[in-house]
N, C-alpha and C positions, 0 to 999 in steps of 0.2 A: 654673065662673065664670071667664071669660076676663078677663085684665087687659089693657085696651086702651091706656089712657093714664094719666098721673100725675095723680091727684086725691087730695085729702085725705079726702073723704067719699064715700059712695055705694057701690053694688055693685062698681064698678070701681076702688076705691081701691088705693093701693099703687104700687110701681114695676115697670117692665117686667122680666120675667125670661125667660130661655130655659129651656124645659123640658129636663130631663135625659132623654136617650134611654136607654131600658132595653136591656140586652144581650139577645140571643137566648138562649133556654134551651139546655141541653146538647144536643148532637147525639147521634144514635145511635152505637153502637159500630161502628168500621170493621173491615175484614177483618183487618188486621194485628193489632190489639188483640185481636180475638176469637181469632185463632190463638194468640197468646201466652198468653192466659188459659186456653184449652183445654189447651195444652201444660203450663202450670204446674199446672193441676188434675189432669192425668194423672200428672205426676211426684210431686207433693206429696200429693195426695189431699185429704180433707176434714179440717177442724179438729174438735176434740173437740165443740164445741157444735153443729156441723152434723151430726155423727154422732148425737148425742143427739136432735136435732130429727128426723132420719130415723127413728130408733127409735120416737119418739112417733107419727110419721105412719104407720108400719107397723102399729101397734096401734090405728089410728083415733082418736087423741087429737089431732084437728086444733086444737081451741081451746087445749089445753094447749101444743101446739107453737107456736102463735101467741104466747101469753103468754111462753113461754120465749124465743123469738126477739126479742120486743119488749124484754124485760129485758136481753138481751145486746147488742142493737144500738142501743137508745136511743129509737127512735120507732116508732109503730104502722105507719107506711107502710113503713119499712125492714123491719120484722118480717114484714109481709104479703108483701113482695117476696121475702124470703129463704125464707119458707114455700113460696111458689109455685115458686121455683127448686128447692127440695128435693123437692117433689111431682113436678116434671118429671124430676128425676134418678132418683127411684124408678121412675117409669113407664118411663124408658129402660132401667133395669136389668132390670125385669120383661120388657120386650120382648126384650132381648138374651138373657135366660135362656130365654125361650120359643123363640126362633129356634134357639138352641143345642140345646135338647131335641128340637126337630123334626128338626134335622140329624142328631142322634145316632140318632133313631128311624128315619130314612130310611136311614142307613148300616147299621143292624142288619138291615134287611129284605133 
């Protein structure tokens, strides 16, 4: 319902207002921030709740891991995002371990 002019009654009643422009949403992470976050993660490691979440995911307790993350982080969306991050970390660890095992097997031959 657009307000076009000042009237006391009718669909277009009220006074003129300028619409508040909404800000754009958050932009994606840039290269520098990604580098810093990766460096911090490498130096500091995972927090205790993240380690527990990974343990739950290792034994295929996805739903319990989600509920655990939700409880710690406050919202379901944040919990889902954290769980997916931990799944990615576990996949990367498995991939690295497999590559290392293949390299060791190739060196043994």
